[in-house]
N, C-alpha and C positions, 0 to 999 in steps of 0.2 A: 030538285031531288039531288043533283050532283053536289052542290057546296055542302050539303048535310053529309053525304057520304064521304067526302074529303075530310071534313072535321073530325068525322068518326075515326078514320085511318090515323090521322094525326095523333088524336089521343091514344091510340092504341100503340102506336110506335113510341110515344113518350112514356107510357107504362111500361114498356119492354125495356127501354133504355133505363129508367130508374130502378127495376129490379136488377138489370145486370150490373148496375154501379154498386147496388147493395150486396150483392153476391160477392162482387170482388172485394168490397171493403171488408167483409167477413173474412174471405180467404186471407186477407192480409193482416189480419190481427195475429200476435203473439200466441202461440200453443201455450194452454194452460199446463200447470206442473203436472197433473194428471196424465195427460196426454204425452208430455215429454217423457215422463217417468214409464209409461207403459212401452213406448217405443224402445228404451233403454232396456227394459225387461225383455222384450222380445227379441232383442239382438243377443242379450245374454242367454236366452233359452236355446237359441239357435247354435251359439257356440258350445253350451254344456252337451247338447244331443250330439254334435260332432266331437265329443270328449275332449274340448280344448277349455278345461275349467281354467287355466291360469290367465286366459282372455276374457273370460265370461264374468270371474268373480268382481274385477273393477266396474263392470257394467252394472251388475246387482248391486253394488255398493252406492253408485251414484243414483242409481233409481230409487234405492230405498232412502236416500237423503234428500231426494227431490219429493217424492210422495210415498210415504212408508206404506207397505203392503204385505199381508201375510204370505200370499203367494211367492213376494219377492224374497222375504227372509227364509222362506222353506228352501228354494231352489239355491240361495246362498250357502246356507248350512250344508246341503247335500254335496255342493261343488267342493267346498273346503275339505269335507270329509273324504272325498274323491281323492285329492292331492296330498292327503296326510296332515292337514292343519287341524288336528284333533281338539286343540283347546279352543279354537275359534268355531268350529262347527258345534261343539258341545255349548259354547256360550250363546250361540244364535239359536239353537234348539230351545234351550231354558228361556230364552227371552219370547219364542214363538208359543210354547206350552201354554200359558195362561191366555192367550188370545184365541185359542181354538175351542169351539161350542162342541158340547157331545154330539156325535154324529158326523163330525168332520173326518172325512176319509184320512186326513193327515194326522189326526190325533194318534192312532195306534202306533204310525211309524215313528213318529216325532218321540214317542215314549221308548220304542225299542232302540232307536238310534242313541238316545240319552243313555240307557242300560248299556249298551255295548261299547261306547265312548269312555265311560266312566273309568276303568281300569286301565286304559290306555294313555290317561293324562300325565304328561310330565308335571311334576309339583316342585315349585321354587319357594323356599322360605328364607325371606329376608332377617337377619338378626342383627341386634347391636352388641358390640362389645361390652363387656363389664365395665361399668362405670362410665361408657362413652356417652356424650349427648346425643340426642336425637338430631337429625339432619333437618335442616329448613326446608330442604327440597329434595325429592327423590323420584327419580326416573328410570323406567325399564324400556328399553328400545324407544326411547324418546317421547314415551307416554308418562304424563305424570301420575304418580301413585298417591293415594291419601296416606296419612300418618297412621292409619289403622291396619293399613297393610304390613307393617312392620311385625314379624312374628307369625303372621298367617300363612296357610299354604295357597300360593298362587298358581293356578293351572296355565301353563304357557305352551305354546307350539313346540314340537321337537326342532332342534337346531341350535344355533349360537343366539346368547343373549348379551346385552350390554347394560349394567347397572351404574347409575351416575348418582353419587350423593352429594349434596352441597351443604355446608355448616354455615352459620350466621357470621363467623369471623372469616369467611372467604375460603377455608380449606374445602378441598375437594378431592373425591377418590373416585376411580373408575374401576370397576370389576367386571371381567368377562368370564362366562359359564356356558356350557355347553351340556344339552340334555337330550337323551333318546325317549321313546315312548315308555310309560311306565317309570321313569327314573324320579328320585328326589333329591334335590340338591339344597343343601343349607349354606348360604353365604353370610358371613359375620362382616360387618360394618366397623370398622376400626380406623377412625379419622387419622390422617397423617398428622406426625409433630408440628406445632405450631412454630412459625418462623421467629428466629431469635430476636429479642428487641435490640434496636440499636443501642451502641454505647452512649452514655450520658455526654452533653458537650464538656471541654474543658473548663474548670473554673475561670471567671474573667480577672484579669491582672489589672492592678492600677495602673493608670497611663501617667507617666511621668511628665510634668510641664517644663522641668529644666531643659534648657538648650542642650542638645548633645553634639558632640564633635561628629562629623561626617566620617563614615567607615572609610578606613584606609582602603585604596585600591588594590587587588590583589596583584601579586608580582607578575611581572611580565616575564613568563616562562617561554612564550613562544620566540622571543627577540633574541635572546641567549641561548646558544646550544648547550647541552648538557655536559657534564665533566667527560664522559666517555666518548661524546661526539667530538669534543674539541681534542681529545687525545688521538682519535683516530685520524682527524683532520692534519693535526701536527705530524704524524708519520708519514701522510700521503704528501704534504708538501715538503717535509725533509727528503723523502725519498725521490721526488722529482728533482729537487736541488743536487742531490747526490750523483742523480744521474746526468744533471746537466755539467757539473764539475768534472764527471769522469769523460764527457765527450770534450768538454774544454781541454784536458790534458792529451787527448788522443789527437785533436787538432793541432794542439802545440808541438807534439811530437813529429806529426808530419810536415809540419811547417820547417821544424828543424832540419828534416832530412832534404826539403826542397832547396833548403838555403846552400846546402855542400853541392847540390848538383849545379845550382845557379852560378857559384863561383867559378865552376869549371867552364860553362858555357858562357860566361858573360865575366872575362877578367877586368874589363873596364866598361863603363857605360857606352863607349863608342863601338866597343868590340862585342856585339852580343848577336848571337846567332837567332833564328826562328825559334827554335827550342828553348833558347834561354829567354826569350820574350814571353813564351808560353809559360815556362816555370816561374818566371817573377809575377805573372798574373795569378797562378795557382797559389803563390807562396803570400801573396796579400790577402786572398781570399780565405786562406787557412787560418792567416793570423788573425784577420777579423772575426772569424766564426769562433776562434779559440776565446778571443777576449769576450765576446757577447756571452757565450756558454758560460765561462768562468764567472762573469758577473751574476748571470741568472742563477748559477748553481750556489753561490755565495749566499745570495737573496734567499733562495728557497730553504737552504740549511739554516740561516738565521731565522726566519719565520718559523719554520717549524720547531726550533728550539724554543722560541718566545711562546708558541702556542703549548707547546708542552708543559713549560714551566708555569704558565699562568693558567692552566686547568687544574683547580683545586680539588683536593680529595673532600670526602664527606667531613663537615665540621672545619675546613681549612679555607681562608681566603687569601689570596694573592693579589697584589696591585702594583702596575708599572708605575713609578713617577719620574719625572724629570730630574737631574741633579747637576751642580756645577761641581766639576772635579778638576784636579791640577792638570793644567795643560788643555783645557777644553770643557766640553758638556758631555754629559752621558744619561744614563736612566738606571735607577734602582729598583731592584725586584724585592717587595716586602711581602712576608708571608706571616699570617696570624692564625693562632691554632686556638 
């Protein structure tokens, strides 16, 4: 008898294990849309009862998209009316009305809400300017509008709205408008002016096949200084030469004065005092300096004169050329007008 009882116990254990596995698999299956929508609906109702309609409305919207239901639509419209979205509430009450059967307790409330909301609706009328083409695309707050909406009264929620119109040729116009409860606003669509057409390309010119001389290089204006620059340089160089020549004359005068004192201190080369030796050295230095400064001064003055004479006026050309003159060589200065 014991083996039979043990076998029965094993069978019961196996049956329980199978039932547990089946219940676990069932709980692991994803929720059906109706269940997911109902959870969202319950969350939205809890927020609406706490007077938090701004957070409840998105949940009602998502629940209605997942699994449409009259109760969800009814609560959505009530919440929208609560926060002043009168056009959205009016639209959803109108959508709900034909779904309610006679005797439904929500039917009288829905009719009353529609009657109360009607005079509060802001109305927007989009019109076309006279002679303007109809836009290929028309959007109100990012929502596409059908072509038949042009000229019709469009109920909108109070607040700011953006109208975007696009035409076939790429032109686009954006219009902003703000409406309060019960207001009516007419917006005229006037397409912006079309962009100017680009100018036609220039006519093609005949290409010559004959060889052409290469273009002459532009004059090298950077290498030669301008006429005014050369004149300025001439005065600077001449001034330096004149200063050097003046220094030469000064040194020569000092050397002559030293020579008189030297004759008293050194009557003969063998009879020369220490002061005489110092005066002799000073005289030699002054004489050398006078000679060097004199040469520099004459060279500077000469260079300044040459630069001044070779700086042509506008329309004048000056050239310095070598020439053979009586008694030696020289240079001739030519000027052409």
